[in-house]
C-alpha positions in Angstrom: 0.0 0.0 0.0 2.9 2.3 0.7 4.3 1.8 -2.8 0.8 2.5 -4.2 0.7 6.0 -2.6 4.3 6.8 -3.4 3.9 6.0 -7.1 0.6 7.8 -7.2 1.9 11.0 -5.7 5.1 10.8 -7.8 3.1 10.6 -11.0 0.7 13.4 -10.0 3.2 16.2 -11.1 3.5 14.5 -14.5 -0.3 14.5 -15.1 -0.5 18.0 -13.6 2.0 19.4 -16.2 -0.5 19.6 -19.0 -3.2 21.0 -16.6 -0.8 23.7 -15.4 0.3 24.7 -18.8 -3.1 24.9 -20.4 -4.6 26.5 -17.2 -1.9 29.2 -17.3 -2.5 29.7 -21.0 -6.3 30.1 -20.6 -5.8 32.3 -17.6 -3.4 34.6 -19.6 -5.9 34.9 -22.4 -8.9 35.6 -20.2 -7.1 38.3 -18.3 -7.2 40.3 -21.6 -11.0 40.0 -21.7 -11.2 37.2 -24.2 -13.0 33.9 -23.2 -10.7 31.3 -24.7 -12.5 28.0 -25.2 -10.0 26.7 -27.8 -7.9 24.7 -25.4 -9.1 21.3 -26.5 -8.4 22.0 -30.2 -5.1 23.8 -29.6 -3.9 20.9 -27.4 -4.6 18.5 -30.3 -2.6 20.8 -32.6 0.3 20.8 -30.2 0.1 17.0 -29.7 0.1 16.4 -33.4 2.9 18.9 -34.1 5.0 17.5 -31.3 4.5 13.9 -32.3 5.1 14.6 -36.0 8.3 16.6 -35.4 9.6 13.8 -33.1 8.8 11.1 -35.7 10.2 13.1 -38.6 13.5 14.1 -36.8 13.9 10.7 -35.1 13.8 12.2 -31.6 14.8 15.7 -30.3 11.9 16.1 -27.8 12.9 19.7 -27.0 12.5 20.7 -30.6 9.2 18.8 -30.8 7.8 20.7 -27.8 9.0 24.0 -29.3 7.2 23.2 -32.6 4.1 22.2 -30.7 4.1 25.6 -29.0 4.6 27.5 -32.2 2.0 25.5 -34.1 -0.7 26.2 -31.5 0.3 29.9 -31.5 -0.1 30.1 -35.3 -3.5 28.4 -35.3 -4.6 30.7 -32.4 -4.2 33.6 -34.8 -7.4 32.3 -36.5 -9.3 32.6 -33.3 -7.7 36.0 -32.5 -8.7 37.3 -35.9 -12.3 36.2 -35.5 -12.8 37.6 -31.9 -10.6 40.6 -32.0 -10.7 41.8 -35.6 -14.1 40.5 -36.8 -15.8 40.7 -33.4 -17.3 37.2 -33.7 -19.0 35.9 -30.6 -16.2 34.4 -28.5 -18.0 31.2 -27.5 -19.0 30.4 -31.1 -15.5 31.2 -32.4 -13.9 29.1 -29.7 -16.1 26.1 -30.4 -15.6 26.5 -34.2 -11.8 26.5 -33.7 -12.0 23.3 -31.6 -14.0 21.4 -34.2 -11.7 22.7 -37.0 -8.6 21.5 -35.1 -10.2 18.1 -34.3 -10.8 17.5 -38.0 -7.5 19.0 -39.2 -5.3 17.0 -36.8 -7.2 13.8 -37.5 -6.8 14.3 -41.3 -3.1 15.2 -41.1 -2.2 12.5 -38.6 -3.9 9.9 -40.9 -2.4 11.1 -44.1 1.1 11.4 -42.6 0.8 7.9 -41.1 1.7 9.1 -37.6 -0.9 7.0 -35.9 0.2 4.7 -33.0 3.9 5.1 -33.7 6.2 5.0 -30.7 8.1 8.2 -29.8 11.4 8.3 -27.9 10.1 10.7 -25.3 12.0 12.6 -22.7 13.9 10.9 -19.8 13.4 11.8 -16.2 15.9 14.2 -14.6 17.3 12.9 -11.3 18.6 15.7 -9.1 21.4 14.1 -7.2 21.8 13.8 -4.2 18.2 14.8 -3.4 16.9 12.0 -5.6 18.4 9.5 -3.2 16.1 10.6 -0.3 13.5 8.0 0.4 10.0 8.8 -0.7 10.6 12.6 -1.1 13.4 12.1 -3.6 11.1 10.1 -6.0 8.3 12.5 -5.7 10.1 15.9 -6.0 13.6 15.2 -7.5 13.0 12.5 -10.1 10.7 14.1 -12.6 11.2 15.0 -16.3 12.5 18.5 -17.1 9.2 19.9 -18.2 7.7 19.4 -14.7 10.3 21.9 -13.4 10.0 24.1 -16.5 6.2 24.6 -16.0 6.9 25.8 -12.4 9.3 28.4 -13.8 6.7 29.3 -16.5 4.2 29.8 -13.7 6.3 32.3 -11.8 7.4 34.0 -15.1 3.8 34.5 -16.2 2.8 35.6 -12.7 5.6 38.2 -12.7 4.7 39.5 -16.1 1.0 39.9 -15.3 1.4 41.5 -11.9 4.8 43.2 -11.9 5.3 44.7 -15.4 3.7 47.4 -17.4 2.7 45.0 -20.2 0.8 42.9 -17.6 -0.9 46.0 -16.3 -2.0 46.9 -19.7 -3.3 43.4 -20.5 -5.4 43.4 -17.3 -6.6 47.0 -18.0 -7.6 46.0 -21.5 -9.6 43.1 -20.1 -11.7 45.3 -17.8 -12.3 48.5 -19.7 -11.1 48.5 -23.3 -12.6 51.9 -24.0 -10.7 53.5 -21.1 -7.6 51.7 -22.1 -7.9 52.9 -25.7 -8.4 56.5 -24.4 -5.1 56.1 -22.5 -3.3 55.2 -25.8 -3.2 51.5 -25.4 -3.8 49.3 -28.5 -6.6 47.0 -27.3 -6.5 44.7 -30.3 -2.7 44.3 -30.2 -2.6 43.4 -26.5 -5.5 41.0 -26.8 -3.9 39.3 -29.8 -0.6 39.0 -27.9 -2.3 37.6 -24.9 -4.2 35.0 -27.0 -1.1 33.9 -28.9 1.1 33.7 -25.7 -1.6 31.7 -23.8 -2.1 29.4 -26.8 1.6 28.6 -27.0 1.4 27.3 -23.4 -1.7 25.3 -24.4 0.2 23.9 -27.3 3.0 22.9 -24.9 0.5 21.0 -22.9 -0.6 19.1 -25.9 2.9 18.4 -27.0 3.8 17.2 -23.6 1.0 14.6 -23.7 2.1 13.1 -27.0 5.9 13.5 -26.7 6.6 13.0 -23.0 3.6 11.4 -21.3 1.9 9.0 -23.8 4.8 8.9 -26.3 2.6 8.4 -29.4 -0.1 10.1 -31.4 -3.7 8.9 -31.6 -6.5 10.9 -33.2 -8.4 12.8 -30.5 -6.0 11.7 -27.8 -6.8 14.5 -25.5 -10.1 12.9 -24.9 -11.9 16.2 -23.9 -9.3 17.0 -21.2 -8.8 20.5 -22.8 -12.2 21.4 -21.3 -10.9 20.8 -17.8 -8.8 23.9 -18.3 -12.0 26.0 -18.3 -13.1 24.5 -15.0 -9.6 25.0 -13.6 -9.7 28.7 -14.4 -13.2 29.0 -12.9 -12.1 27.0 -9.9 -9.1 29.3 -9.4 -11.3 32.4 -9.8 -8.8 33.8 -12.3 -6.1 33.9 -9.6 -2.7 32.2 -10.4 -1.9 30.5 -7.1 -5.3 28.7 -6.8 -4.8 27.6 -10.4 -1.5 26.0 -9.5 -3.0 24.1 -6.6 -6.1 23.2 -8.7 -3.8 21.7 -11.4 -2.2 19.5 -8.7 -5.6 18.5 -7.5 -6.8 17.4 -10.9 -3.4 15.9 -11.6 -3.8 13.7 -8.5 -7.2 12.6 -9.7 -5.9 11.6 -13.2 -2.8 9.9 -11.8 -4.8 7.6 -9.6 -6.5 5.9 -12.5 -3.6 3.9 -13.9 -2.4 3.2 -10.4 -5.7 1.5 -9.4 -5.6 -0.6 -12.6 -1.9 -1.6 -12.0 -2.8 -2.6 -8.4 -5.4 -5.0 -9.6 -8.3 -3.3 -7.7 -11.5 -4.3 -9.4 -13.3 -1.0 -10.4 -15.4 -0.5 -13.5 -13.2 0.8 -16.2 -15.5 3.4 -17.5 -16.2 4.7 -14.0 -12.5 5.4 -13.6 -12.3 7.1 -17.0 -15.2 9.3 -15.8 -13.4 10.4 -12.7 -11.7 13.6 -14.0 -14.9 14.8 -15.5 -17.0 14.0 -12.5 -14.5 16.1 -10.5 -14.9 18.9 -13.0 -18.7 18.8 -12.6 -18.3 18.8 -8.9 -16.0 21.8 -9.0 -18.4 23.8 -11.2 -21.3 23.0 -8.9 -19.2 24.0 -5.9 -18.2 27.3 -7.5 -21.7 28.0 -8.5 -23.1 27.3 -5.1 -20.5 29.5 -3.5 -21.3 32.4 -5.9 -25.0 31.9 -5.2 -24.4 32.0 -1.4 -22.1 35.0 -1.7 -24.2 37.0 -4.2 -22.5 39.8 -6.1 -19.7 40.0 -3.6 -18.1 36.8 -5.0 -17.4 38.5 -8.4 -15.2 41.1 -6.8 -12.2 38.8 -6.9 -12.8 37.8 -10.6 -11.0 39.1 -13.6 -13.2 42.1 -14.0 -12.5 43.5 -10.6 -8.8 42.9 -10.9 -8.6 44.5 -14.3 -10.7 47.5 -13.0 -8.0 48.1 -10.4 -5.3 47.6 -13.0 -6.9 50.3 -15.2 -7.0 52.8 -12.3 -3.4 52.0 -11.5 -2.5 52.5 -15.2 -4.1 55.8 -15.5 -2.5 57.0 -12.3 0.9 55.9 -13.6 0.3 57.8 -16.8 -0.9 60.9 -15.0 -4.5 60.6 -16.3 
């Protein structure tokens, strides 16, 4: 039983990587005032691009992950053009991009014959001598490099959003675009940059799944997990630190599924596959009940309130 829990907790950061990356990406986009529902489609683009690059080059996982990020960023320009330039409804545009990406990745993956082909992957990084510590070493100091990289990305994005002028402008644009435009800020430019930057992180999440975690490409391999990012952002109430802990929570839920199967515990297979989505529904119900109990006060910690304060700070800094 001890090995069961150790292996479970040790694999939780791995499953949480994709959740952290796509949660940070969605959070970054929505801070600019754009509801980004494209995570599921962009993750498939990143997964396909990463797997295809790895198979074509015969390895090089770092290059594959970089291509996955760039590919998702390029495809996100389609979404950015629709919602920022053409002013298409953000929900409709997001769903359209998801369906487009699902069909496109399935077509390209089949035509290129990348289906079910093994990928070399990325080996774990043992941080000696800490990796030799019983229990703790396996959990914290024997993970693949992307696990540590996403932690650095989290702090970097957090710093940019809350400690730099560009982050202040992004948050101001998300709350009051008219006031931001009057202050001389390009609303369209900042929103497009936020969408592309967030989408690159979502692409990294998809590339991580195919190149590092699963180590192959299968059509529709994300299995709807991109939608969990939406619940994660809502669960975190658009705040970065709760998003980090929420990613670890969902990561623990996903990590326990293969551990239960490996332990030989007899649980209905489809019930276990439902677990992450049941947790997502539970989180949405909990957030909705909390908002209902708190009334309008609960929205004061959301992105609108944060961006309103950011706009006031921006105008003060500019002497407006």
